[in-house]
C-alpha positions as CSV (number, residue, x, y, z in Angstrom):
1,M,0.0,0.0,0.0
2,P,1.8,3.2,-1.1
3,F,1.9,6.0,1.4
4,T,3.5,9.4,2.2
5,G,4.8,10.3,5.6
6,A,6.3,13.2,7.5
7,Q,8.1,13.2,10.7
8,V,9.4,15.7,13.2
9,E,11.8,14.8,16.0
10,T,13.2,17.3,18.5
11,F,16.3,16.5,20.5
12,D,16.6,18.4,23.7
13,E,16.6,17.2,27.3
14,V,13.5,15.0,26.6
15,P,13.4,14.2,22.9
16,S,10.0,14.2,21.2
17,R,8.6,12.6,18.0
18,L,5.7,13.2,15.7
19,F,5.0,11.0,12.7
20,H,2.1,11.2,10.3
21,L,1.5,8.6,7.6
22,R,-1.2,9.0,5.0
23,A,-2.4,6.2,2.7
24,H,-5.6,5.0,1.1
25,M,-7.5,1.8,1.9
26,F,-10.1,0.8,-0.7
27,G,-10.0,4.4,-1.9
28,V,-10.7,5.9,1.6
29,P,-8.0,8.0,3.3
30,L,-6.1,6.3,6.1
31,D,-4.2,8.4,8.6
32,V,-1.7,7.1,11.2
33,L,-0.4,9.6,13.8
34,H,2.4,8.8,16.2
35,V,2.8,11.3,19.1
36,F,5.6,11.0,21.7
37,T,5.9,14.1,23.9
38,G,6.7,14.3,27.6
39,A,6.4,10.9,29.2
40,S,3.5,9.5,27.1
41,A,3.3,8.0,23.6
42,S,0.3,7.1,21.4
43,I,-0.6,5.9,18.0
44,R,-4.0,6.8,16.5
45,V,-5.3,5.3,13.3
46,T,-8.4,6.8,11.6
47,L,-10.2,6.0,8.4
48,G,-11.7,8.8,6.4
49,G,-10.4,11.2,9.0
50,V,-13.3,10.4,11.4
51,L,-13.6,6.6,12.0
52,P,-11.1,5.4,14.7
53,I,-9.5,2.1,13.9
54,A,-6.8,1.8,16.5
55,D,-5.7,3.8,19.5
56,A,-2.5,2.5,21.2
57,R,-1.1,4.0,24.4
58,G,0.2,3.0,27.8
59,P,3.6,1.9,29.2
60,E,4.2,-0.6,26.4
61,M,3.7,2.1,23.9
62,D,6.0,4.5,25.8
63,R,8.8,1.8,25.8
64,S,8.3,1.1,22.1
65,E,8.4,4.7,21.0
66,T,11.6,5.2,23.2
67,V,13.2,2.6,20.9
68,T,11.9,4.5,17.8
69,V,13.4,7.8,19.2
70,F,16.7,6.0,19.7
71,N,16.5,4.7,16.1
72,G,15.9,8.3,14.8
73,L,18.9,9.5,16.7
74,C,21.1,6.9,15.1
75,V,19.7,7.0,11.6
76,I,18.8,10.6,10.9
77,A,20.5,12.8,13.6
78,P,23.7,11.0,14.7
79,A,25.3,14.3,15.9
80,A,22.6,14.4,18.6
81,L,23.9,11.1,20.0
82,L,26.7,13.2,21.7
83,D,24.2,14.8,24.0
84,A,21.9,11.8,24.6
85,T,22.1,9.5,27.6
86,I,23.6,6.4,26.0
87,G,26.1,3.8,27.1
88,W,28.0,1.9,24.4
89,H,29.5,-1.6,24.3
90,Q,31.5,-2.8,21.3
91,I,30.5,-6.4,20.3
92,D,33.0,-6.8,17.4
93,E,34.4,-4.7,14.5
94,H,31.0,-4.2,12.9
95,D,28.5,-4.2,15.8
96,V,27.9,-2.2,18.9
97,R,25.2,-2.3,21.6
98,G,23.7,0.9,22.8
99,T,21.7,1.4,26.0
100,Y,19.5,4.5,25.7
101,T,17.6,6.2,28.6
102,R,14.8,8.7,28.1
103,G,12.9,9.6,31.2
104,H,12.0,6.4,33.1
105,Q,12.5,4.2,30.0
106,T,15.8,2.4,29.2
107,V,16.1,0.4,26.0
108,R,18.8,-1.4,24.1
109,A,19.7,-1.9,20.5
110,E,22.4,-3.4,18.4
111,L,23.8,-1.3,15.6
112,T,25.6,-2.9,12.6
113,F,28.1,-1.0,10.4
114,D,29.6,-2.0,7.0
115,D,33.4,-1.9,6.2
116,D,33.1,1.9,5.3
117,G,31.6,2.7,8.8
118,D,28.1,3.4,7.5
119,L,25.2,2.2,9.7
120,I,23.3,-0.5,7.8
121,D,21.0,-2.0,10.5
122,F,19.5,-1.2,13.9
123,T,17.9,-4.1,15.9
124,S,16.1,-4.0,19.2
125,E,14.3,-6.6,21.3
126,D,12.6,-3.8,23.4
127,R,10.0,-2.5,20.8
128,L,6.7,-4.3,21.2
129,R,4.4,-5.0,18.3
130,A,0.8,-3.7,18.8
131,S,-2.3,-5.6,17.8
132,A,-4.5,-4.2,15.0
133,D,-6.7,-2.4,17.5
134,G,-3.7,-1.2,19.6
135,K,-5.0,-2.9,22.8
136,N,-2.4,-5.6,23.1
137,F,1.4,-5.8,22.7
138,T,3.7,-8.7,21.8
139,P,7.5,-8.7,22.3
140,Q,9.2,-9.1,19.0
141,A,12.6,-8.3,17.6
142,W,12.4,-5.1,15.4
143,S,15.0,-3.9,12.9
144,T,15.5,-1.2,10.3
145,P,18.0,-2.0,7.6
146,I,19.0,1.1,5.7
147,G,21.2,2.0,2.7
148,D,21.7,4.0,-0.5
149,Y,23.7,6.7,1.3
150,R,23.7,10.1,-0.4
151,T,24.6,13.7,0.5
152,I,21.6,15.9,1.2
153,G,22.7,19.5,1.9
154,D,25.9,19.1,3.9
155,R,25.0,15.7,5.4
156,R,25.6,12.2,4.1
157,I,22.6,10.0,5.0
158,A,20.8,6.8,4.2
159,T,17.9,7.5,1.8
160,T,16.3,4.0,1.6
161,G,15.2,1.7,4.4
162,A,12.7,-0.7,5.8
163,A,11.1,-1.7,9.1
164,R,10.8,-5.4,10.0
165,W,9.3,-7.5,12.7
166,R,10.8,-10.9,13.6
167,P,8.1,-13.1,15.2
168,P,9.7,-15.6,17.6
169,D,8.0,-18.7,16.1
170,T,8.4,-17.8,12.5
171,P,11.6,-18.1,10.4
172,G,12.8,-14.9,8.8
173,A,11.4,-11.4,9.1
174,F,8.2,-9.6,8.1
175,T,8.8,-6.3,6.3
176,Y,5.8,-4.0,7.0
177,L,7.3,-0.8,5.8
178,E,9.7,0.4,3.1
179,F,10.6,4.0,2.6
180,T,12.6,6.4,0.4
181,L,13.7,9.7,1.8
182,D,12.6,12.6,-0.4
183,E,13.5,15.6,1.8
184,L,15.3,16.3,5.0
185,V,15.1,19.6,6.9
186,Y,16.8,20.5,10.1
187,N,15.7,23.2,12.6
188,T,12.0,23.1,11.8
189,C,9.1,22.9,14.3
190,T,6.0,20.9,15.2
191,T,3.7,23.9,14.4
192,A,4.5,23.7,10.7
193,F,4.1,19.9,10.8
194,I,0.6,19.9,12.3
195,R,-0.5,22.8,10.0
196,E,0.7,21.0,6.9
197,H,-0.4,17.5,7.7
198,G,-3.7,18.0,9.5
199,A,-3.3,16.1,12.7
200,P,-6.5,15.1,14.5
201,H,-8.0,18.0,16.5
202,E,-7.2,16.5,19.8
203,Q,-3.5,16.7,19.0
204,R,-3.4,20.3,17.8
205,S,-2.4,21.6,21.2
206,L,1.1,20.2,20.4
207,A,1.8,23.2,18.2
208,V,3.6,25.3,20.9
209,A,7.1,26.7,20.5
210,P,9.1,23.4,20.4
211,P,12.9,23.2,20.4
212,P,14.7,22.8,17.1
213,G,14.2,19.5,15.3
214,R,14.0,18.0,11.9
215,T,11.4,16.9,9.3
216,I,11.4,13.9,7.0
217,R,9.0,13.7,4.1
218,R,8.7,10.3,2.4
């Protein structure tokens, strides 16, 4: 199912994340909104802009989105890793383990690099897979292989990638998302994001003088 997505992440003392995905299901608009601000995270899915399909939130969601923020730091804004609360352990010449703390959540991931030193995969056991209605969560390994590095502005960055779940009782991985990076903008704000992408009305209060961040349009 083709989709377009936009994302804003801010990296200050408590990083935040907004991600809006828009696609069409049987010709009807489908909107997915991830919101992680303060201590709480949520995912809301609506059909036609009005019919709620899923609403995921709670401690499992908070932990899962902490993994996603860590992933964003590593993939899109590695310079911000210098100020983040992360402990590193080298596994071998191509792999390191990172332990990231955001608020009360501490998560871990393994990062894999190629011979040129480019990050090519990020794998974590701490992101939980939500059920279709967002009410239940299942522990599964989650990974985001990336590649096709290019220079955008003055930064060299991966421009293609995927997101995969690895069910414990199934061989191989299930790829549920593939993306191509179209645009990368640093030092933007959540106000412009919500105005452009039409977040549900209950989320519009997020548009308040956030710290600098970045936007991804896919």
